[in-house]
GUNU-156285 format. One line per 10 residues: number of its first residue (from 1); for each residue x, y negated, z of C-alpha. Coordinates in nm, 3 decimals, decimal comma, m for minus. Each point is the difference from the previous one (the first is absolute). Layout:
BEGIN
NUM) X/Y/Z; ... $
//
This chain:
BEGIN
1) 2,152/m3,248/m2,597; 0,053/0,311/m0,231; m0,193/0,125/m0,279; m0,267/0,243/0,068; 0,101/0,229/m0,243; 0,297/m0,015/m0,203; m0,012/0,358/m0,059; m0,277/0,235/m0,020; 0,010/0,417/0,065; m0,117/0,199/m0,266 $
11) m0,066/0,403/m0,051; 0,067/m0,039/m0,342; 0,285/0,292/m0,067; 0,264/0,015/m0,283; m0,085/0,331/m0,094; m0,209/0,273/0,124; 0,139/0,091/0,366; 0,083/0,347/m0,071; 0,254/0,016/m0,257; 0,172/m0,239/0,258 $
21) 0,272/0,158/0,268; m0,120/m0,153/0,325; 0,199/0,055/0,291; 0,396/0,000/0,042; m0,026/0,380/m0,063; m0,131/m0,023/m0,303; 0,150/m0,274/m0,129; 0,341/0,166/0,031; m0,168/0,365/m0,162; 0,145/0,032/m0,371 $
31) m0,239/0,103/m0,233; 0,051/0,107/m0,403; m0,248/m0,312/m0,076; 0,148/m0,252/0,219; 0,133/m0,283/m0,188; 0,350/m0,054/0,078; 0,237/m0,306/m0,105; 0,272/0,146/m0,148; 0,259/m0,358/m0,073; m0,052/m0,308/0,141 $
41) 0,246/m0,280/m0,063; 0,008/m0,390/m0,040; 0,187/m0,225/m0,136; 0,180/m0,264/0,152; m0,214/m0,307/0,042; 0,077/m0,357/m0,078; m0,051/m0,358/0,125; m0,276/m0,157/m0,222; 0,087/m0,277/m0,228; 0,393/0,022/0,118 $
51) 0,105/0,357/0,048; 0,176/0,252/m0,211; m0,388/0,110/m0,171; m0,121/m0,365/m0,009; 0,027/0,005/m0,423; m0,115/0,412/m0,022; m0,352/0,003/m0,086; m0,170/0,359/0,090; m0,017/0,155/m0,316; 0,401/0,038/m0,002 $
61) 0,056/0,077/0,403; m0,262/0,320/m0,115; 0,173/0,091/m0,272; 0,296/m0,011/0,228; m0,144/0,167/0,306; m0,151/0,282/m0,258; 0,344/0,065/m0,171; 0,167/0,019/0,325; m0,308/0,237/0,197; 0,029/0,237/m0,318 $
71) 0,416/0,033/0,006; 0,000/0,037/0,395; m0,338/0,254/m0,032; 0,096/0,164/m0,335; m0,393/m0,008/m0,038; m0,092/0,038/m0,331; m0,253/m0,271/m0,073; m0,166/0,233/m0,241; m0,140/0,162/0,306; m0,143/m0,279/0,208 $
81) m0,360/m0,002/m0,059; m0,087/m0,398/0,110; 0,095/m0,284/0,138; m0,129/m0,275/0,224; 0,161/m0,373/0,038; m0,072/m0,164/0,316; 0,048/m0,388/m0,147; m0,159/m0,295/0,077; 0,073/m0,369/m0,243; 0,214/0,089/m0,306 $
91) m0,231/m0,034/m0,304; m0,133/0,271/m0,208; 0,138/0,230/0,235; m0,132/0,303/m0,155; 0,167/m0,080/m0,295; 0,348/m0,055/0,160; 0,001/0,310/0,211; m0,068/0,252/m0,283; 0,282/m0,213/m0,223; 0,180/0,046/0,272 $
101) m0,052/0,390/0,048; 0,031/0,073/m0,380; 0,349/m0,178/m0,023; 0,150/0,202/0,307; m0,144/0,345/m0,171; m0,340/0,042/0,113; m0,085/0,174/m0,276; m0,375/m0,175/m0,181; m0,219/0,306/0,125; 0,038/m0,104/0,389 $
111) m0,225/m0,275/0,084; 0,027/m0,235/0,243; m0,196/m0,277/0,156; 0,030/m0,296/0,269; m0,178/m0,104/0,307; m0,029/m0,300/0,165; m0,097/m0,037/0,412; 0,233/m0,295/0,053; 0,250/0,118/0,289; m0,093/0,350/m0,003 $
121) 0,028/0,078/m0,388; 0,269/0,223/0,085; m0,182/0,206/0,209; m0,305/m0,040/m0,193; 0,189/0,226/m0,320; 0,130/0,222/0,283; m0,389/0,101/0,057; m0,085/m0,036/m0,351; 0,233/0,231/m0,113; 0,024/0,251/0,392 $
131) m0,427/0,006/m0,130; 0,049/0,135/m0,374; 0,195/0,308/0,148; m0,227/0,087/0,310; m0,250/0,020/m0,273; 0,157/0,193/m0,233; 0,020/m0,241/m0,230; 0,329/m0,005/m0,051; 0,312/0,187/0,161; 0,328/m0,313/m0,017 $
141) m0,052/m0,321/0,011; 0,220/m0,339/0,018; m0,105/m0,270/0,256; 0,222/m0,314/m0,071; m0,044/m0,330/0,235; 0,191/m0,332/m0,205; m0,042/m0,402/0,039; 0,195/m0,281/m0,162; m0,101/m0,258/0,226; 0,215/m0,202/m0,206 $
151) m0,101/0,035/m0,350; m0,378/0,002/0,149; m0,078/m0,177/0,266; m0,341/0,075/0,194; m0,279/m0,186/m0,240; m0,239/m0,305/0,207; m0,325/0,234/m0,026; m0,287/m0,199/m0,161; m0,327/0,055/0,052; m0,328/m0,160/m0,100 $
161) m0,195/m0,216/0,211; m0,290/0,227/0,099; 0,254/0,235/0,132; 0,225/m0,262/0,137; m0,253/m0,098/0,241; m0,073/0,280/0,159; 0,241/m0,011/0,319; 0,176/0,358/m0,001; 0,055/m0,053/m0,388; 0,113/m0,325/0,067 $
171) 0,242/0,167/0,280; 0,089/0,288/m0,242; 0,197/m0,232/m0,250; 0,196/m0,206/0,223; 0,382/0,046/0,033; 0,138/0,260/0,208; 0,160/m0,273/0,237; m0,280/m0,156/0,052; m0,084/0,341/0,174; 0,220/0,035/0,204 $
181) m0,037/m0,339/0,148; m0,364/0,118/0,049; 0,117/0,347/0,204; 0,251/m0,238/0,246; m0,275/m0,253/0,055; m0,264/0,213/0,028; 0,137/0,301/0,182; 0,263/m0,278/0,229; 0,343/0,158/m0,186; 0,246/m0,283/0,143 $
191) 0,303/m0,083/m0,213; 0,191/0,175/0,239; m0,143/0,331/0,016; 0,017/m0,035/m0,409; 0,392/m0,067/0,000; 0,064/0,273/0,273; m0,169/0,239/m0,221; 0,202/m0,153/m0,299; 0,325/0,077/0,187; m0,073/0,357/0,045 $
201) m0,034/0,049/m0,395; 0,245/m0,206/m0,104; 0,275/0,152/0,225; m0,103/0,299/m0,058; 0,034/0,014/m0,396; 0,344/m0,176/0,083; 0,113/0,310/0,165; m0,124/0,244/m0,199; 0,177/m0,128/m0,287; 0,340/m0,027/0,146 $
211) m0,100/0,342/0,097; m0,055/0,107/m0,351; m0,345/0,105/0,070; m0,219/m0,140/m0,319; 0,307/0,162/m0,234; m0,197/0,320/0,113; m0,333/m0,120/m0,154; 0,120/m0,219/m0,273; 0,095/0,141/m0,364; 0,259/m0,187/m0,169 $
221) m0,160/m0,163/m0,352; 0,175/m0,085/m0,297; m0,145/m0,337/m0,132; 0,254/m0,172/m0,277; 0,275/0,168/0,039; m0,016/m0,062/0,383; m0,028/0,244/0,328; m0,264/m0,157/0,239; m0,005/0,218/0,332; 0,007/m0,194/0,256 $
231) m0,239/m0,242/0,154; 0,057/m0,405/m0,005; m0,297/m0,079/0,244; 0,144/0,059/0,288; 0,101/m0,309/0,251; 0,296/0,084/0,211; m0,008/m0,219/0,297; m0,289/m0,082/0,096; m0,083/m0,145/0,339; m0,235/m0,058/0,252 $
241) 0,125/m0,370/m0,041; 0,016/m0,008/m0,410; m0,372/0,113/m0,016; m0,109/m0,255/0,291; 0,166/m0,325/m0,243; m0,216/0,109/m0,346; m0,288/m0,268/m0,098; m0,325/0,178/m0,038; m0,048/0,098/m0,368; m0,414/m0,122/0,036 $
251) 0,002/m0,293/0,220; m0,355/m0,052/m0,172; m0,133/0,312/0,153; m0,100/0,099/0,370; 0,247/m0,100/0,278; 0,277/0,066/m0,260; 0,198/0,301/0,147; 0,112/0,190/m0,337; 0,359/m0,072/m0,117; 0,263/0,132/m0,271 $
261) 0,112/0,184/0,254; m0,280/0,229/0,160; m0,189/0,110/m0,337; 0,062/0,220/m0,234; 0,209/m0,104/m0,255; m0,071/m0,012/m0,368; 0,188/0,226/m0,201; 0,053/0,232/m0,323; 0,020/0,396/m0,029; m0,131/0,347/m0,068 $
271) m0,031/0,349/0,158; m0,142/0,319/m0,126; m0,140/0,329/0,132; m0,027/0,306/m0,154; m0,321/0,221/0,103; m0,093/0,350/m0,065; m0,146/0,350/0,170; 0,202/0,170/0,239; m0,037/0,301/m0,216; 0,142/m0,160/m0,311 $
281) 0,257/m0,159/0,183; 0,101/0,320/0,183; m0,031/0,221/m0,336; 0,225/m0,282/m0,204; 0,271/m0,043/0,316; m0,093/m0,339/0,005; 0,127/m0,152/0,395; m0,324/m0,100/0,205; 0,084/m0,308/0,135; m0,355/m0,019/0,190 $
291) m0,370/0,005/m0,072; m0,265/m0,247/m0,004; m0,264/0,065/0,252; m0,273/m0,321/m0,030; m0,067/m0,312/m0,077; m0,239/m0,226/0,064; m0,134/m0,419/m0,067; m0,200/m0,207/0,228; m0,150/m0,352/m0,060; 0,026/m0,248/0,232 $
301) m0,085/m0,367/0,002; 0,189/m0,193/m0,210; 0,074/m0,297/0,209; 0,197/0,219/0,244; 0,144/0,249/m0,289; 0,299/0,108/0,190; m0,149/0,184/0,279; m0,068/0,275/m0,214; 0,193/0,252/0,110; m0,210/m0,037/0,379 $
311) m0,301/0,171/m0,204; 0,227/0,222/m0,257; 0,243/0,161/0,238; m0,286/0,106/0,195; m0,182/0,118/m0,295; 0,253/0,254/m0,141; 0,120/0,167/0,349; m0,394/0,071/m0,008; m0,027/0,086/m0,340; 0,277/0,289/0,051 $
321) m0,055/0,052/0,391; 0,310/m0,124/0,095; 0,098/m0,232/0,331; 0,237/m0,343/0,004; 0,181/0,270/0,226; 0,057/0,247/m0,321; 0,200/m0,227/m0,204; 0,365/m0,008/0,030; 0,056/m0,306/m0,271; m0,237/m0,300/m0,106 $
331) 0,047/m0,249/m0,303; m0,186/m0,252/0,089; 0,047/m0,298/m0,312; 0,116/m0,368/0,182; m0,208/m0,227/m0,201; 0,037/m0,225/0,245; 0,126/0,008/0,335; m0,366/m0,194/0,168; m0,177/0,362/m0,161; 0,274/0,229/0,089 $
341) 0,028/m0,083/0,342; m0,374/m0,006/0,080; m0,018/0,371/m0,224; 0,291/0,137/0,257; m0,126/m0,169/0,350; m0,374/0,109/m0,131; 0,064/0,385/m0,124; 0,244/0,013/0,346; 0,223/0,198/m0,214; 0,394/0,011/0,161 $
351) 0,181/m0,258/m0,223; 0,327/0,282/0,018; m0,278/0,175/m0,292; m0,078/m0,217/m0,214; 0,267/m0,151/m0,286; 0,299/0,125/0,188; 0,199/m0,136/m0,271; m0,187/m0,374/m0,039; m0,278/m0,060/m0,276; m0,097/m0,217/m0,222 $
361) 0,087/m0,299/0,232; 0,380/0,076/m0,053; m0,021/0,243/m0,347; m0,262/m0,181/m0,169; m0,345/0,092/m0,160; m0,051/0,012/m0,356; m0,360/m0,002/m0,051; m0,075/0,371/m0,180; 0,340/0,163/0,095; m0,077/m0,012/0,391 $
371) m0,216/0,284/0,009; 0,239/0,231/m0,135; 0,275/m0,153/0,163; m0,144/0,106/0,314; m0,047/0,336/m0,071; 0,403/0,044/m0,152; 0,076/m0,176/0,362; m0,187/0,185/0,206; 0,084/0,333/m0,154; 0,321/m0,100/0,006 $
381) 0,011/m0,106/0,363; m0,178/0,326/0,091; 0,294/0,182/m0,142; 0,213/m0,127/0,195; m0,148/0,016/0,357; m0,078/0,341/m0,122; m0,361/m0,082/0,097; m0,330/0,087/m0,129; m0,297/m0,255/m0,070; m0,006/m0,328/m0,146 $
391) m0,303/m0,278/m0,047; 0,049/m0,294/m0,223; m0,265/m0,283/0,004; m0,008/m0,346/m0,142; m0,206/m0,310/m0,006; m0,178/m0,057/m0,367; m0,051/m0,329/m0,207; m0,346/m0,130/0,035; m0,115/0,188/0,367; 0,097/0,367/m0,043 $
401) 0,217/0,267/0,177; 0,159/0,336/m0,050; 0,131/0,288/0,144; 0,194/0,302/m0,058; 0,122/0,335/0,115; 0,264/0,216/m0,117; 0,225/0,312/0,146; 0,394/0,003/m0,040; 0,105/0,337/m0,148; 0,338/m0,076/m0,074 $
411) 0,350/0,115/0,180; 0,151/m0,241/0,252; 0,297/m0,212/m0,185 $
//
């Protein structure tokens, strides 16, 4: 029997509907006070514990990304009015983020903050800067998503007895692999279905890598005298047969369908977006790549954390007056094939529109980076297609989900 309510609807909105453009014509309209993205890039990603970034802490990674960004854009760091970094598990994240920015040439009078909304931290960083621009508090800011899962693996959450005795509180602190198995078991997502969706991701990523697609979104960074510019996370030659041979990684939970081939990779990396007003971008001759429209976050039953895009995507579409048909590309995080397959089939979105170059199953999922990386990846794909609207979404540890709407304004590649 399915749970009576894995998530609930709500009339709460992110901000007043009157300030959010509604409907496709309004979203595509260009206004001086629009929040626009003038730069969106990511580092190459590395396999946790084994890859090219395994010994690189987040401050070194951010320092290299800041330096490469300032060199590429010629942006004077003194013009930045705020920086927000989305990251999950490094110790003292604000201290190391501030130190990395200062060492990269950001003046001491430029403030910085860090946010942790787990798998959506990067999207939350973008939202924080966008909201500050919308309210007129700043007119130019930088959003970063970064994670070293090699150096800072997920800590085991600890709660006191009186908290842990609550069933939902207990569920929200469980390992994410457990939630994958709970989704698969409850919603009847078979191992065969999970492997089929995983194969789509692996095949698309391998094809995109061979075609040089990711070079259009990656900014090379100098780390210890070596240029890092190519992902080492993509596994070539994955087949249905090779996926079927993999043993479950969580045999103690559920029906044990999750494997190393149909779950997101554990990895390292960083991504960055520069945001400002359209008016300022035009005045200062900045290239406008896209526009931030809106984002939303929802809560779901922690046990079924992975299904949250099923709630978050309709919410952000309703918020912006869009239909699924108005969206040209969806970037939906592939935390696990169990939850990804369920979300795709429940949302009834054509798979051709979703993660066209693969997702976290094939590319990896550095937690704090992903929310920013999906925007970088999605905008680059819209540019290649000369298409207009991107919707990003992800499930979030502890039982939440996020989604965002962005518009492409870049000229085709």
